[in-house]
MIROZA-366809 format. One record per residue (C-alpha): residue in one letter; z, x negated, y. Coordinates in steps of 0.02 Angstrom, whole numbers, plus 50000, padded with zeros to 5 digits. Each point is the difference from the previous one (the first is absolute). Example, Ala and Ser with C-alpha at 12.3 -4.5 7.8 and 13.67 -1.06 7.14 Angstrom:
// residues 2
A503904938549775
S499674993150172
This chain:
// residues 808
M499964999750004
S500624987350114
S498264990549952
K499005015750063
V501015000950172
H499604981850035
E498075002549944
D499815015750129
A501164990750127
H498694985249985
L498345012050010
F500755008550152
T500174983150092
Q498464994349946
R499045015250093
V501234998250148
W499434981950023
I498315007849983
S500225013150150
L500884986950102
C498474988149975
L498795013750048
S501055006350151
R500204983350085
R498134995849971
C500424983049995
D498724986050020
C500054992949838
G498385004849945
G500865011949885
E500884982349893
C501675010249982
L499315013549936
L498934990149879
E501704992949937
V500715017849977
L498485004249910
H499784984949876
V501655003249916
A500045019650035
G500045013349866
V498765014949952
E500925011050129
I500044987850140
Q497944995949981
L499695020150012
T501315000650158
A499164987250090
A498185006049977
A500505017150048
S500784991550155
F498314992150044
L499025015449983
T501235009150095
I500044986850153
L497954997949986
Q500185021650019
E501224999650147
E499064983550088
S501784994150039
V499084983650015
S498354993150040
I498674997849884
H499924982650045
T501854999549971
Y499755008749851
A498794990549935
H500684983350039
S501815004449922
F499655012849846
L498294999049931
Q500174982149912
I501645008649916
I498975016049935
L498484987649938
L501354990249916
H500885014649885
L498135006549972
E500124993849817
H501925004649956
R500275000749827
D500745015950029
A498345013650013
G501115012250088
V500484986550145
S498084993749992
N499425015650034
A501135002650141
W499534983150081
L498245006149971
E500115015650084
T500844995050151
L498474984950030
L498805014349976
S500865007850129
V500194984450111
I497944996549962
E499725015750126
A500884992550142
L499494982549987
P498664993650110
K498344991749923
E500394982050026
T501875002749911
L499295008649848
R498504984249997
H501094988849993
E501595006749925
I499235010049897
L498384999249942
N499814982649991
P501544997949864
L498945014749915
V498634987849932
S501264990049884
K501035015549968
A498515007249906
Q499304985749887
L500325003449824
S501164984749988
Q501395011150080
T501165011949918
I499305019449969
Q501195005150122
S499554990250118
R498105006649988
L500575016749987
V500654997850170
S498564991750065
C498955015149964
K501205012650074
I500074989950173
L498044996849998
G499815017749998
K500975002450138
L499404986450116
T498275005249978
N500125012050145
K500754987250128
F498604988950000
D497905001650050
G498605001649875
H499584981850001
T501694992849976
I500395011549846
K498114997349944
R500504979050010
E501805000749952
I500645015149905
I498405006049913
P500044982649887
L501905003449953
V499635018649954
K498614995049870
S500954986749936
L501685011449968
C498605014649926
Q499594986049878
D501664995149947
V500454996749835
E501665011349978
Y499355017150012
E501595005450104
V499334990750147
R498175007449978
S500705017449985
C501094996850167
M498594992150085
C498855013549961
R501145013950078
H500084989250157
L498005002150007
E500265015550083
N501054993250160
I498634984049991
A498475013450010
Q500625008950139
G500324983250113
I498154991549970
G498905014750028
A498745011549880
D498684985449989
L501364985149955
T500735013349872
K498345003449902
S499654982250010
V501564993149959
V501235013949929
L498785010349890
P499534986149880
E501744993849977
L500195019149964
I498805000749870
E500554984649915
L501765005549998
S499565017549932
R499334991349843
D501804990249965
E500574996949851
G501755006650070
C500265018149999
S501044999050152
V498634990750107
R498815012649936
L501035013450063
A500394991050178
A498064998450023
F499595018149959
E501385005050117
T499414988850141
L498205007549978
V500625016350017
N500964996050153
L498274991450085
L498805012849951
D499965004150201
I499604982050041
F498384999149884
D498195006350038
A499295012549875
D498834986949934
D501604990349942
R500885017149921
S498375006349897
Q499504980549940
T501504992549972
I501825008750040
L499265015949892
P499734990549840
L501414992349996
V500905014150025
K499205010249845
S500194984449901
F502065000750041
C500235017449961
E499075000249827
K501264984049953
S501375009050073
F500325011049837
K500404984449881
A500834989950141
D501935001050040
E500405017150062
S500464990650161
I498444999150044
L499665018549981
I501615004850108
S498924989250135
L498435007049961
S500515017150026
F501174999550154
H498304991150091
L498745009649907
G499875013950168
K499664985950131
L498744993549888
C498965015349970
H500145002550197
G499184983150030
L498825001249885
Y499585017350024
G498225000350049
I499244988449875
F500405005149834
T498695005649895
P500225019349932
D500234989849839
Q501344989550075
H500855014550073
L500275007949860
R500684986849887
F501334996050147
L500425018550019
E500314998749800
F500904985649996
Y501195006350140
K499945016549895
K500764987949843
L501224991550113
C500785018850047
T500325004849825
L500454979749935
G501365001449864
L500215020449989
Q498734999549842
Q501064988749888
E501025014449924
N501574991949885
G501555010149923
H501274985150036
N501535001750085
E499964987050159
N501524992449919
Q499014996749865
I498414992450090
P499784980550007
S500414992750174
Q498344995150024
I499285016649981
L501325007750111
E499374986050136
Q498145003849970
E500495019850033
K500864995650182
K498254989850022
Y499015017049979
I501035010850093
S499674987350156
V498315000149955
R499965020349999
K501074999450146
N498794988850094
C498525011249965
A500895014350071
Y500304990350176
N498204996450014
F499385019249954
P499505002550195
A499034984849983
M499115007449842
I499585017350056
V499034991850156
F499384989349858
V498905014649908
D500065009850163
P501335017250008
K498515010649960
N499974994949838
F501714998949963
H500415015349894
L498554992049893
E500354982349981
L502024996550067
Y500935017549961
S500194996849824
T500684981450039
F501275008750156
F500585013149879
C500464985749879
L501114990550122
C500855015550055
H500435001949842
D500384985649943
P501674995949904
E500684985650098
V500905005450168
P499214984550094
V498375006949978
R500295014150041
Y501094995650174
T498624992050030
I498515013550005
A501375010850100
I499934986550129
C498004999849998
F499835019849998
Y499825002550174
E498714988150030
V499015007249857
S500235016350053
K499184992950184
L498634995849915
L499665014149893
N499915009950154
S499045017449943
G500304992649802
V501904999650035
Y500245018749895
L499654989749854
I501624990749996
H501095014350013
K500605000549849
E500294982449998
L501195002350164
I501035015049878
T500264984249871
L500594987950117
L501115012950098
Q500615004449824
D500324982249932
E501584996349923
S500264983250107
L500675000950176
E499124985250039
V498435007949995
L500445015950068
D500734987450133
A498254992750036
L499145014850003
I501085009250125
D499774986450150
H498055007450037
L500505018349921
P499615009150177
E498434990850003
I499445003049817
L500305019550006
E499095001350164
L498624993149914
M500055010949857
S500165014950101
T498564997750127
G499034991949858
G499654984050086
E499105009750161
N500645003350189
N499365016450004
I500345010849836
Q500395018650002
E500985001949838
N501184990649918
K499914991249873
L501594998949918
S499905018349961
S499114993549849
L501454990049950
P501295010849932
D501104985249911
L500284991950169
I501515011250066
P500864997149828
A499624982549990
L500804997650192
T501465009349946
A500334990049834
A499864982650086
E501195004550130
Q501355008549853
R499594984049919
A500264989350152
A501715009850038
A500624996649822
S499764981150036
L501034988650063
K498504992750108
W500665012050159
R498644988450112
T498575005849893
H500835020249994
E500034995650206
K498294994850015
L499325013449895
L500865014450133
Q499394991850149
K498005000449924
Y500315018149943
A499785002550209
C498235000649951
L499925014549896
P499845012450125
H498174991750042
V499515002749832
I500745013949921
S500575019950060
S501505003350100
D500495011949851
Q499944987949883
I501104988850095
Y501095014250028
Y500375005549802
R499774981749921
F500664988150136
L500975004250118
Q501555008649914
R500184983249923
M500164989650151
F501525010550039
T500544996649822
I499884983350044
M500744999250179
M501475011649931
T500524987949842
N498984984749999
N501344984750018
V498964988650097
L499805001650193
P498354991950013
V499215012849866
Q500965014050080
K499304995750171
A498144997749914
A500205018849928
S500645003950163
R498474995750129
T498765006249870
L500995015649994
C499615001150191
I498204996549972
F499885013549850
L500855010050132
R498654997650156
Y498525001849872
N500615016349937
R498935014550032
K501065016449964
Q501175004450152
E501245004949851
Q500124987349913
R500374987750155
H501305013250041
E500834998449836
V499894981250015
I500814996950174
Q501435013849930
K500334989849836
L499944983850105
I501365004850111
E501115011849867
Q500004987749858
L499984985150122
G500725003150173
Q501135011149926
G500454993549836
K501684995949931
S499574982849976
Y500044988050132
W498724990449933
S498705015450002
R500545000450197
L499474981150015
R498525002449900
F499525017850131
L500214986750150
D498654988049931
T499115014149985
C500175006150156
E499304982750051
F498395002649874
I499875016550102
I499914993150171
E498674984549941
I498975011149910
F500145020250110
S499685004150176
K501714998150115
S499875019350013
F500035002249795
F501484990650000
C500905008250146
K499675017749933
Y500584997449813
F501104984249982
F500924997250166
L501255010650006
P500434997049821
A499894981250025
I501144999050154
E501385010849899
L500424985049897
T500764992350155
H501605011549929
D499814992249808
P501414997449930
V499484983349930
A500104984350123
N498294991749916
V498995017250019
R500785000850196
M499354980550030
K498285001549909
L499685014350109
C500624991050170
Y498774988649947
L498805010549994
L500355010950190
P498754989950076
K498475004849903
V500655017949999
K500135000450193
S497924991349992
T499715016249937
L500485011950162
K498885003650150
I500705003850166
P499975014550055
A499745009149849
D501204993049881
K501425000150150
H501175011849881
L499754987149870
L500414987450082
Q501755007950059
Q500665001849838
L499504982749951
E501054991850152
M501415013649951
C499854993349813
V500274982950062
R501275004750130
K500965007349858
L499704984149893
L500794990150141
C501605008850022
Q500345004849810
E499574985649889
K501144991049926
D499224987949884
K499884984650111
D498294993449919
V499175016750033
L500695001050182
A499534983950041
I498155005149941
V500095016050116
K500444988150138
R498494987649974
T498995016249970
V500415008650145
L499404984150117
E498385001449921
L499885016850006
D500264999850196
R498704985950017
M498595009249923
E498655010050098
M499715018349945
S498275004649966
M499325014850115
D499015013249959
S498484994650079
F499314983249980
Q500644984750063
K499014983849999
K501344990649939
F500255010749825
Y498285005750001
E499324991549844
K501585006949909
D499945016050084
L498075002249945
L500194995049819
D501445013650005
Q498815013450082
E498804995449858
K501405003749871
E500525016850081
R498115004249986
E499854996949833
E501585012649971
L499235012550078
L498484998549923
L500904999149845
L500395018850031
E498335005350057
M499044993149847
E501475009449887
Q499605018050081
L498174995649991
E500124996849821
K501155016749961
E498455009050109
K498824990649880
Q501035008049858
Q500035015650054
N498255000150009
D498964992349873
G501524993749885
R499444981950030
P501304988750066
M499674984950123
S499474984949909
E501254982350061
K498554993050063
T499285013850109
F501844996650064
E499924983150016
K498455003350110
K500695012450100
R501324990050045
R499044985350041
D498815010850108
T501385003750103
K500854983350052
T499984990650156
P498914985350016
T501434988949991
N500284982849885
L501435009049902
P500544992949825
K499125004849845
S501825002249910
I500535013450118
P500205014749876
I499825019750074
S501505006250053
V501045017749977
P500235011950143
G501225012050030
P499915018149988
S498245006050002
S498945006550137
S498835013050033
S498174997449954
P498125010150035
S499395011249852
T498584994549990
S499224981049971
K498935002450162
E501675004450101
I500944985449907
K498794987850057
K499985006650179
S501914998950028
K499714983749903
L498994992450135
I500845007250142
R501794992249941
S499124984549978
Q499365000550151
S501685005650085
I501054983649929
N498504986450033
N500155006450176
Q501765000050020
A499894982449913
F498724993950129
H500895007250150
A501554993449945
K499154982049973
Y499144999850167
G500725014050133
N501815000349973
L500634983149965
D500484998450191
K501065014249953
C500894995949841
A501744999749999
S500764982950054
K501374994049919
S501305006750117
S499375019050001
T500194996949801
A501544996550025
A500305017550070
Y499545010249843
A501074987449884
P501624994950068
S500354981949997
L501034995249832
S500824985350074
G501395006750081
L500635007649804
A500694984049937
K501104999050174
T500575020349980
S500124996949797
M501975005250024
I499575015750090
S500585016649893
L498505011949945
T500655013749912
D498345008950004
D499455001849808
S498805012250058
F498284991749960
R500604994749845
T500885016449921
R498485011550045
N498634986749936
A500954997749843
S500315019049975
S498055003850051
L499124985549878
S501055008049873
S499465018550021
S498124994350049
F499634989149836
S500545014049888
P498665007149867
N499545013150101
S500074995350171
P498784988850092
L499994982550043
P500974993950163
S498964994950150
T500144991050142
S498315003050084
R499754992450172
G500105011850160
T500875013649912
G501544994949971
N501545003350110
S501064985050051
V501764998249922
D501355003550136
P501474993549928
K500965008150127
S499485016349935
S500004998549823
G501625005049916
S500784991049880
K500395012949847
D499084991349887
T501084985350003
Q501255003649874
P498495003349854
R499104983250053
K501704990549962
A500165007749840
T498144996249961
L500564981850064
K501395000849893
S499135005149821
R498614986250047
K501284987250006
S500595003549813
N498174998249935
P499284984450091
């Protein structure tokens, strides 16, 4: 034990010594460090290499000082007996080469490299020379490269050791990019041709991969007359060689077919396609009845390589669609795609799931051909496959629903009845697993469903499930994802009766729920509603239930509400919402006066200051809020349009019994939009009570036109004519009394509980099954007068609070 402590102490001392030498930047030319590193162990060597690299990256010293003090130390340790240490110093040197001037590179690195690359040197020395030459090429002009570097490259390509030939071959790509196309054709290509016929398998593989990576440099003649025969021969011999060659070949096959596209004869084209198909099923035809434990280790290793080959084929599938032309997909590649989607190994199915979106885009109008494969992957038993697929699920479903066309009159997913069961089963499978991030992501992606299936399907198959997740799931990010998706479902819902039912459930089961956790989720939902819906919608349905939670018996609920209050206040417009602003101020006053929890009280005081600094929006457009007001007006217009479309659909059903299609509604919605740059993801919002609409279609169109003109006129008059008349900060304060003094008057005794009790009783009565939803429509509500409101309901409200305390 004492020896171990002594060793650690000695190691720590050496590290400190290196740090001191580096920090002093002494003028010893690095001799003090050289003395330390000469006897240092692996840890110290690795620490020194990392420190030298950090000094270079942070520019702690000038490059001249760096080259003078540290370069020789780096070069001396390149051939360290420990491979890890040698690689660490080499990585440092390769980074230093990028910063050093040409003269230093020539004298300190290139000139010594001539002797280091000779056959008389060790293999490690020659391998290091190959890597340094690949880096040096980009630092010198063509004349220097041709005269001093190319001879060294040719010598290393002809080295007696296959490791050196393979290493130099892999760095020919960097050299080719540095010397240009002409020298590459005359110098590099002959070396690659010769190395492609090398006796060493690893050398041939390196030559093949380098040729594929350099295809763009060679012209059509070189590709057809030189490279294509080499590639053809390589592919023919690959099945007889090591499986590692098949792995590399399958990985580069897509790039190879793309680079050689246009020079294949029909026969060669067919041969390469058949070769790819054969690789896609490699290892699947070999049937055996052995248990995995009974199979020899070499056969298991072989099967792993076969899996890698099929995985690479799945990776290259989009490139092969381009190779055969998407029009020929069904005839040439569908059976192969089917096999990859049903492959017995998860890595293969995972890779094809990642590529599914690219395949869908390439097929365009032929995307209907892979409907069944989408269902198969959604129902896959592996959650890894599902996780890979849902990354682009909204885009895939949109392509499926439109058939790859921009203007489509019919939803193509109507012919795919298995989609909804597959989506619900995928969500339940994710919910039953421990991978909550996959579940969260899936719920977030389900927000796209209103674009691809009907609102009735969403209401009956998905919406109640979102409620269940919000009420029962134990993972907070999953609950929030379900809450946001439910809000989007609500905004797209096309039936007012269903919308009101959802709103009532949100208020009763969450906002007035017995569990404080449900009430916290209600506040999360309110935040999403403020983001997604118009201000008037929130004020109409959720403003009062939200601020009612200022009297919640649980401190965490009150605290969360305090954080939300600035957003709640931002939904108000003056003077229409003056009565709601007064109710908000009264709730805040009571919090200041009656709050006993010190943490909540501290947050209340900070919130009061923030509320006081906020500038209120006006009913008319203001220059500073113009974009936000315009966006809110667009949301409100869509909410009104939703009512009109519902009324129009009812009339059509009465007349001819045919419901309006989803696509007709979408077109109608787009036609009534103002020409503003709004995000595509903003969904349709839910309005309040239905307004009366004309009885005939002509009258409907006329009224909509008049309404649209009047709204636009108001918007433009507000923007250009009334900017001078917009209420200033001082005039706004006339409608919103300052809250800054509330903190000072927190000790004043306010005994008026009328607002709290009256609203508690009104909410509980108004949300009975036989009563309509409460609303606080702008311009129609009376402002609350605390002096005139009685306090008869004070005791019932206190009893309610006590009952809540017993069930937090």
